[in-house]
VOTORTI-703560 format. One record per residue (C-alpha): x, y, z; residue number from 1; residue in three letters. Coordinates in Angstrom, 3 decimals. Layout:
# residues N
<atom px="X" py="Y" pz="Z" i="NUM" aa="ALA"/>
...
END
This chain:
# residues 228
<atom px="14.428" py="7.499" pz="-11.636" i="1" aa="UNK"/>
<atom px="10.687" py="7.387" pz="-12.299" i="2" aa="UNK"/>
<atom px="9.384" py="7.056" pz="-8.839" i="3" aa="UNK"/>
<atom px="8.208" py="9.750" pz="-6.384" i="4" aa="UNK"/>
<atom px="7.235" py="10.064" pz="-2.723" i="5" aa="UNK"/>
<atom px="3.538" py="9.205" pz="-2.156" i="6" aa="UNK"/>
<atom px="1.685" py="8.983" pz="1.214" i="7" aa="UNK"/>
<atom px="-1.396" py="6.783" pz="1.495" i="8" aa="UNK"/>
<atom px="-3.364" py="6.905" pz="4.738" i="9" aa="UNK"/>
<atom px="-4.753" py="3.532" pz="5.681" i="10" aa="UNK"/>
<atom px="-8.465" py="4.275" pz="6.002" i="11" aa="UNK"/>
<atom px="-9.080" py="1.308" pz="8.266" i="12" aa="UNK"/>
<atom px="-7.705" py="3.407" pz="11.086" i="13" aa="UNK"/>
<atom px="-10.417" py="6.032" pz="10.559" i="14" aa="UNK"/>
<atom px="-13.905" py="6.281" pz="12.029" i="15" aa="UNK"/>
<atom px="-15.677" py="3.631" pz="9.839" i="16" aa="UNK"/>
<atom px="-19.042" py="5.146" pz="10.517" i="17" aa="UNK"/>
<atom px="-17.947" py="8.284" pz="8.544" i="18" aa="UNK"/>
<atom px="-15.677" py="6.632" pz="5.994" i="19" aa="UNK"/>
<atom px="-16.599" py="8.802" pz="3.021" i="20" aa="UNK"/>
<atom px="-15.999" py="11.942" pz="4.912" i="21" aa="UNK"/>
<atom px="-12.739" py="10.633" pz="6.362" i="22" aa="UNK"/>
<atom px="-11.492" py="9.865" pz="2.884" i="23" aa="UNK"/>
<atom px="-12.247" py="13.345" pz="1.684" i="24" aa="UNK"/>
<atom px="-10.628" py="14.704" pz="4.813" i="25" aa="UNK"/>
<atom px="-7.385" py="12.722" pz="4.197" i="26" aa="UNK"/>
<atom px="-7.221" py="13.853" pz="0.544" i="27" aa="UNK"/>
<atom px="-7.741" py="17.476" pz="1.773" i="28" aa="UNK"/>
<atom px="-4.887" py="17.007" pz="4.167" i="29" aa="UNK"/>
<atom px="-2.538" py="16.214" pz="1.213" i="30" aa="UNK"/>
<atom px="-2.743" py="12.403" pz="0.924" i="31" aa="UNK"/>
<atom px="-1.590" py="11.191" pz="-2.479" i="32" aa="UNK"/>
<atom px="-3.699" py="7.993" pz="-2.427" i="33" aa="UNK"/>
<atom px="-5.896" py="5.998" pz="-0.100" i="34" aa="UNK"/>
<atom px="-4.883" py="2.505" pz="1.106" i="35" aa="UNK"/>
<atom px="-7.871" py="0.174" pz="1.651" i="36" aa="UNK"/>
<atom px="-7.346" py="-3.059" pz="3.650" i="37" aa="UNK"/>
<atom px="-9.585" py="-5.917" pz="2.457" i="38" aa="UNK"/>
<atom px="-9.409" py="-8.945" pz="4.822" i="39" aa="UNK"/>
<atom px="-11.496" py="-12.096" pz="4.410" i="40" aa="UNK"/>
<atom px="-11.104" py="-13.885" pz="7.797" i="41" aa="UNK"/>
<atom px="-9.152" py="-16.717" pz="6.070" i="42" aa="UNK"/>
<atom px="-5.902" py="-15.384" pz="4.737" i="43" aa="UNK"/>
<atom px="-5.721" py="-13.228" pz="7.867" i="44" aa="UNK"/>
<atom px="-7.789" py="-13.698" pz="11.013" i="45" aa="UNK"/>
<atom px="-9.595" py="-10.333" pz="10.751" i="46" aa="UNK"/>
<atom px="-12.612" py="-9.328" pz="8.623" i="47" aa="UNK"/>
<atom px="-13.083" py="-5.866" pz="7.078" i="48" aa="UNK"/>
<atom px="-15.023" py="-4.893" pz="3.970" i="49" aa="UNK"/>
<atom px="-15.509" py="-5.856" pz="0.336" i="50" aa="UNK"/>
<atom px="-16.238" py="-4.383" pz="-3.104" i="51" aa="UNK"/>
<atom px="-19.852" py="-3.088" pz="-2.159" i="52" aa="UNK"/>
<atom px="-18.313" py="-0.721" pz="0.315" i="53" aa="UNK"/>
<atom px="-15.622" py="0.390" pz="-2.218" i="54" aa="UNK"/>
<atom px="-18.256" py="1.109" pz="-4.792" i="55" aa="UNK"/>
<atom px="-20.175" py="3.313" pz="-2.265" i="56" aa="UNK"/>
<atom px="-16.902" py="5.078" pz="-1.301" i="57" aa="UNK"/>
<atom px="-16.116" py="5.784" pz="-4.986" i="58" aa="UNK"/>
<atom px="-19.539" py="7.305" pz="-5.470" i="59" aa="UNK"/>
<atom px="-19.088" py="9.367" pz="-2.320" i="60" aa="UNK"/>
<atom px="-15.603" py="10.744" pz="-2.920" i="61" aa="UNK"/>
<atom px="-15.605" py="11.087" pz="-6.747" i="62" aa="UNK"/>
<atom px="-13.050" py="9.882" pz="-9.360" i="63" aa="UNK"/>
<atom px="-9.976" py="11.603" pz="-8.013" i="64" aa="UNK"/>
<atom px="-8.705" py="9.601" pz="-5.066" i="65" aa="UNK"/>
<atom px="-6.498" py="6.660" pz="-6.147" i="66" aa="UNK"/>
<atom px="-7.703" py="3.514" pz="-4.321" i="67" aa="UNK"/>
<atom px="-4.901" py="1.074" pz="-3.546" i="68" aa="UNK"/>
<atom px="-6.601" py="-2.150" pz="-2.533" i="69" aa="UNK"/>
<atom px="-4.560" py="-4.346" pz="-0.241" i="70" aa="UNK"/>
<atom px="-6.184" py="-7.727" pz="-0.808" i="71" aa="UNK"/>
<atom px="-5.547" py="-9.845" pz="2.254" i="72" aa="UNK"/>
<atom px="-7.713" py="-12.680" pz="0.881" i="73" aa="UNK"/>
<atom px="-7.288" py="-16.336" pz="0.191" i="74" aa="UNK"/>
<atom px="-8.666" py="-16.280" pz="-3.325" i="75" aa="UNK"/>
<atom px="-7.534" py="-12.956" pz="-4.896" i="76" aa="UNK"/>
<atom px="-8.653" py="-14.134" pz="-8.407" i="77" aa="UNK"/>
<atom px="-12.276" py="-14.067" pz="-7.251" i="78" aa="UNK"/>
<atom px="-12.364" py="-10.351" pz="-6.504" i="79" aa="UNK"/>
<atom px="-10.506" py="-8.835" pz="-9.431" i="80" aa="UNK"/>
<atom px="-13.497" py="-7.997" pz="-11.610" i="81" aa="UNK"/>
<atom px="-15.760" py="-6.913" pz="-8.712" i="82" aa="UNK"/>
<atom px="-13.077" py="-4.503" pz="-7.412" i="83" aa="UNK"/>
<atom px="-12.420" py="-3.042" pz="-10.883" i="84" aa="UNK"/>
<atom px="-16.182" py="-2.501" pz="-11.348" i="85" aa="UNK"/>
<atom px="-16.324" py="-0.911" pz="-7.935" i="86" aa="UNK"/>
<atom px="-13.760" py="1.708" pz="-8.833" i="87" aa="UNK"/>
<atom px="-10.488" py="0.407" pz="-7.552" i="88" aa="UNK"/>
<atom px="-7.331" py="1.688" pz="-9.176" i="89" aa="UNK"/>
<atom px="-4.697" py="-0.738" pz="-7.957" i="90" aa="UNK"/>
<atom px="-5.088" py="-4.333" pz="-6.903" i="91" aa="UNK"/>
<atom px="-2.328" py="-5.477" pz="-4.433" i="92" aa="UNK"/>
<atom px="-2.448" py="-9.217" pz="-3.868" i="93" aa="UNK"/>
<atom px="-0.250" py="-11.401" pz="-1.635" i="94" aa="UNK"/>
<atom px="2.071" py="-13.708" pz="-3.442" i="95" aa="UNK"/>
<atom px="1.457" py="-16.237" pz="-0.673" i="96" aa="UNK"/>
<atom px="-2.290" py="-16.367" pz="-1.642" i="97" aa="UNK"/>
<atom px="-1.981" py="-17.619" pz="-5.233" i="98" aa="UNK"/>
<atom px="-0.428" py="-20.520" pz="-7.100" i="99" aa="UNK"/>
<atom px="-0.413" py="-18.634" pz="-10.379" i="100" aa="UNK"/>
<atom px="0.806" py="-15.064" pz="-9.945" i="101" aa="UNK"/>
<atom px="1.422" py="-14.597" pz="-13.674" i="102" aa="UNK"/>
<atom px="-2.131" py="-15.310" pz="-14.551" i="103" aa="UNK"/>
<atom px="-3.434" py="-13.039" pz="-11.816" i="104" aa="UNK"/>
<atom px="-1.230" py="-10.194" pz="-12.926" i="105" aa="UNK"/>
<atom px="-2.657" py="-10.599" pz="-16.438" i="106" aa="UNK"/>
<atom px="-6.233" py="-10.589" pz="-15.136" i="107" aa="UNK"/>
<atom px="-5.670" py="-7.413" pz="-13.062" i="108" aa="UNK"/>
<atom px="-4.130" py="-5.590" pz="-16.081" i="109" aa="UNK"/>
<atom px="-6.999" py="-6.671" pz="-18.320" i="110" aa="UNK"/>
<atom px="-9.484" py="-5.283" pz="-15.897" i="111" aa="UNK"/>
<atom px="-7.814" py="-1.869" pz="-16.105" i="112" aa="UNK"/>
<atom px="-6.181" py="-1.707" pz="-12.731" i="113" aa="UNK"/>
<atom px="-2.474" py="-1.318" pz="-11.729" i="114" aa="UNK"/>
<atom px="-0.807" py="-4.318" pz="-10.184" i="115" aa="UNK"/>
<atom px="0.655" py="-4.519" pz="-6.706" i="116" aa="UNK"/>
<atom px="2.301" py="-7.611" pz="-5.211" i="117" aa="UNK"/>
<atom px="2.722" py="-7.952" pz="-1.447" i="118" aa="UNK"/>
<atom px="4.957" py="-10.166" pz="0.798" i="119" aa="UNK"/>
<atom px="4.479" py="-10.992" pz="4.372" i="120" aa="UNK"/>
<atom px="7.355" py="-10.685" pz="6.873" i="121" aa="UNK"/>
<atom px="8.073" py="-14.371" pz="6.643" i="122" aa="UNK"/>
<atom px="8.292" py="-14.381" pz="2.833" i="123" aa="UNK"/>
<atom px="11.668" py="-13.754" pz="1.139" i="124" aa="UNK"/>
<atom px="12.050" py="-10.939" pz="-1.340" i="125" aa="UNK"/>
<atom px="13.521" py="-13.386" pz="-3.789" i="126" aa="UNK"/>
<atom px="10.075" py="-14.945" pz="-4.171" i="127" aa="UNK"/>
<atom px="8.732" py="-11.599" pz="-5.430" i="128" aa="UNK"/>
<atom px="11.776" py="-10.901" pz="-7.636" i="129" aa="UNK"/>
<atom px="10.754" py="-12.938" pz="-10.759" i="130" aa="UNK"/>
<atom px="7.598" py="-10.810" pz="-11.084" i="131" aa="UNK"/>
<atom px="9.035" py="-7.439" pz="-10.308" i="132" aa="UNK"/>
<atom px="9.207" py="-6.310" pz="-13.970" i="133" aa="UNK"/>
<atom px="5.607" py="-7.269" pz="-14.533" i="134" aa="UNK"/>
<atom px="4.120" py="-5.341" pz="-11.570" i="135" aa="UNK"/>
<atom px="3.618" py="-1.604" pz="-10.851" i="136" aa="UNK"/>
<atom px="4.346" py="-1.806" pz="-7.069" i="137" aa="UNK"/>
<atom px="5.898" py="-4.156" pz="-4.503" i="138" aa="UNK"/>
<atom px="4.534" py="-4.008" pz="-0.988" i="139" aa="UNK"/>
<atom px="6.896" py="-5.054" pz="1.831" i="140" aa="UNK"/>
<atom px="4.840" py="-5.675" pz="4.967" i="141" aa="UNK"/>
<atom px="6.536" py="-4.242" pz="8.042" i="142" aa="UNK"/>
<atom px="4.048" py="-6.047" pz="10.381" i="143" aa="UNK"/>
<atom px="2.208" py="-9.296" pz="10.191" i="144" aa="UNK"/>
<atom px="-0.903" py="-8.495" pz="8.041" i="145" aa="UNK"/>
<atom px="-4.273" py="-8.585" pz="9.680" i="146" aa="UNK"/>
<atom px="-4.275" py="-6.072" pz="12.491" i="147" aa="UNK"/>
<atom px="-3.423" py="-2.407" pz="12.891" i="148" aa="UNK"/>
<atom px="-1.360" py="-0.843" pz="15.628" i="149" aa="UNK"/>
<atom px="1.538" py="-3.382" pz="15.500" i="150" aa="UNK"/>
<atom px="5.213" py="-2.531" pz="16.111" i="151" aa="UNK"/>
<atom px="7.272" py="-1.677" pz="13.060" i="152" aa="UNK"/>
<atom px="9.679" py="-4.501" pz="12.027" i="153" aa="UNK"/>
<atom px="12.907" py="-2.819" pz="11.156" i="154" aa="UNK"/>
<atom px="14.411" py="-6.153" pz="10.008" i="155" aa="UNK"/>
<atom px="12.270" py="-5.884" pz="6.920" i="156" aa="UNK"/>
<atom px="14.290" py="-2.938" pz="5.618" i="157" aa="UNK"/>
<atom px="16.902" py="-5.148" pz="3.883" i="158" aa="UNK"/>
<atom px="14.147" py="-6.411" pz="1.624" i="159" aa="UNK"/>
<atom px="13.321" py="-2.808" pz="0.609" i="160" aa="UNK"/>
<atom px="17.000" py="-2.033" pz="0.033" i="161" aa="UNK"/>
<atom px="17.456" py="-5.114" pz="-2.143" i="162" aa="UNK"/>
<atom px="14.442" py="-4.374" pz="-4.222" i="163" aa="UNK"/>
<atom px="15.533" py="-0.758" pz="-4.719" i="164" aa="UNK"/>
<atom px="19.042" py="-1.826" pz="-5.788" i="165" aa="UNK"/>
<atom px="17.738" py="-4.465" pz="-8.278" i="166" aa="UNK"/>
<atom px="14.617" py="-2.572" pz="-9.576" i="167" aa="UNK"/>
<atom px="15.614" py="1.130" pz="-9.356" i="168" aa="UNK"/>
<atom px="12.371" py="2.524" pz="-10.846" i="169" aa="UNK"/>
<atom px="9.851" py="0.252" pz="-9.136" i="170" aa="UNK"/>
<atom px="7.273" py="1.740" pz="-6.726" i="171" aa="UNK"/>
<atom px="8.075" py="0.146" pz="-3.324" i="172" aa="UNK"/>
<atom px="5.479" py="0.444" pz="-0.582" i="173" aa="UNK"/>
<atom px="5.842" py="-0.190" pz="3.151" i="174" aa="UNK"/>
<atom px="2.870" py="-0.880" pz="5.455" i="175" aa="UNK"/>
<atom px="2.739" py="-1.407" pz="9.184" i="176" aa="UNK"/>
<atom px="3.869" py="0.709" pz="12.094" i="177" aa="UNK"/>
<atom px="5.072" py="3.457" pz="9.816" i="178" aa="UNK"/>
<atom px="5.003" py="7.011" pz="11.165" i="179" aa="UNK"/>
<atom px="7.269" py="9.955" pz="12.055" i="180" aa="UNK"/>
<atom px="9.410" py="7.722" pz="14.305" i="181" aa="UNK"/>
<atom px="10.068" py="5.041" pz="11.637" i="182" aa="UNK"/>
<atom px="9.875" py="6.928" pz="8.287" i="183" aa="UNK"/>
<atom px="13.603" py="7.702" pz="8.091" i="184" aa="UNK"/>
<atom px="14.465" py="3.994" pz="8.041" i="185" aa="UNK"/>
<atom px="11.894" py="3.320" pz="5.339" i="186" aa="UNK"/>
<atom px="13.074" py="6.221" pz="3.171" i="187" aa="UNK"/>
<atom px="16.730" py="5.403" pz="3.557" i="188" aa="UNK"/>
<atom px="16.008" py="1.829" pz="2.570" i="189" aa="UNK"/>
<atom px="14.343" py="3.016" pz="-0.623" i="190" aa="UNK"/>
<atom px="10.613" py="2.866" pz="-0.028" i="191" aa="UNK"/>
<atom px="8.665" py="5.646" pz="-1.832" i="192" aa="UNK"/>
<atom px="5.017" py="4.695" pz="-1.169" i="193" aa="UNK"/>
<atom px="4.145" py="5.033" pz="2.514" i="194" aa="UNK"/>
<atom px="1.121" py="3.541" pz="4.118" i="195" aa="UNK"/>
<atom px="0.419" py="5.083" pz="7.539" i="196" aa="UNK"/>
<atom px="-2.752" py="4.432" pz="9.628" i="197" aa="UNK"/>
<atom px="-2.998" py="5.672" pz="13.175" i="198" aa="UNK"/>
<atom px="0.114" py="7.887" pz="12.931" i="199" aa="UNK"/>
<atom px="-1.660" py="10.025" pz="10.391" i="200" aa="UNK"/>
<atom px="-5.375" py="9.521" pz="10.982" i="201" aa="UNK"/>
<atom px="-5.120" py="9.499" pz="14.745" i="202" aa="UNK"/>
<atom px="-3.083" py="12.714" pz="14.868" i="203" aa="UNK"/>
<atom px="-4.738" py="16.070" pz="15.621" i="204" aa="UNK"/>
<atom px="-2.930" py="17.542" pz="12.640" i="205" aa="UNK"/>
<atom px="-2.789" py="14.905" pz="9.904" i="206" aa="UNK"/>
<atom px="-1.718" py="17.435" pz="7.318" i="207" aa="UNK"/>
<atom px="1.552" py="18.154" pz="9.040" i="208" aa="UNK"/>
<atom px="2.310" py="14.432" pz="9.508" i="209" aa="UNK"/>
<atom px="1.609" py="13.703" pz="5.816" i="210" aa="UNK"/>
<atom px="3.917" py="16.645" pz="4.873" i="211" aa="UNK"/>
<atom px="6.643" py="15.367" pz="7.203" i="212" aa="UNK"/>
<atom px="6.476" py="11.787" pz="5.846" i="213" aa="UNK"/>
<atom px="6.579" py="13.125" pz="2.184" i="214" aa="UNK"/>
<atom px="9.480" py="15.468" pz="2.820" i="215" aa="UNK"/>
<atom px="11.676" py="12.732" pz="4.459" i="216" aa="UNK"/>
<atom px="10.995" py="10.338" pz="1.496" i="217" aa="UNK"/>
<atom px="11.503" py="13.050" pz="-1.135" i="218" aa="UNK"/>
<atom px="14.785" py="14.023" pz="0.425" i="219" aa="UNK"/>
<atom px="16.002" py="10.345" pz="0.467" i="220" aa="UNK"/>
<atom px="15.013" py="9.977" pz="-3.229" i="221" aa="UNK"/>
<atom px="16.903" py="13.158" pz="-4.089" i="222" aa="UNK"/>
<atom px="19.964" py="12.025" pz="-2.177" i="223" aa="UNK"/>
<atom px="19.892" py="8.632" pz="-3.951" i="224" aa="UNK"/>
<atom px="19.772" py="10.325" pz="-7.357" i="225" aa="UNK"/>
<atom px="22.782" py="12.524" pz="-6.490" i="226" aa="UNK"/>
<atom px="24.725" py="9.495" pz="-5.149" i="227" aa="UNK"/>
<atom px="24.283" py="7.534" pz="-8.434" i="228" aa="UNK"/>
END
């Protein structure tokens, strides 16, 4: 079992006027990586930021933080090279946004980034399955992508369980409405990479929330390894 518990605060939930400082604060509170939501106003109705801001952030926070780019964009092929040049570490695209996932996976790898593939709540996990052995991470959305603060969709957990049973060493990420109240369901299903926005960043003590999330996931991973 090659995967481990990793907690990635979603920086879109932070004070965007102080983004560099907020990233440093989250890493100082024990975050394993940073989750950056890129929205283009087409694939999802909201608009956030692009590679120029990622480049500025990288310069501000240094080389250490791992940037997981969640690309909620209509043409993910267009932004691979700019994001790689800006300092992104992982490029997570939506399978719904491309007609040629194989080619896109190849492009991302050649640019030196890790590959993530995301599915919306309405997309079956079977659509992701043929690519699972070619990617580094699968992202199962637990809300409709595009806006923060939505309610966690527990009915997405069977997707996570199925992926974990079929691809035991795959990194599986969940994103949307995940916090102390919902982490047990995610961990039991088999998720090991946890994106949490307001539950971490909006808390007075983000360090303790990150530690709690990680402990629950790590315990579930340990239990799974003992049960095998």
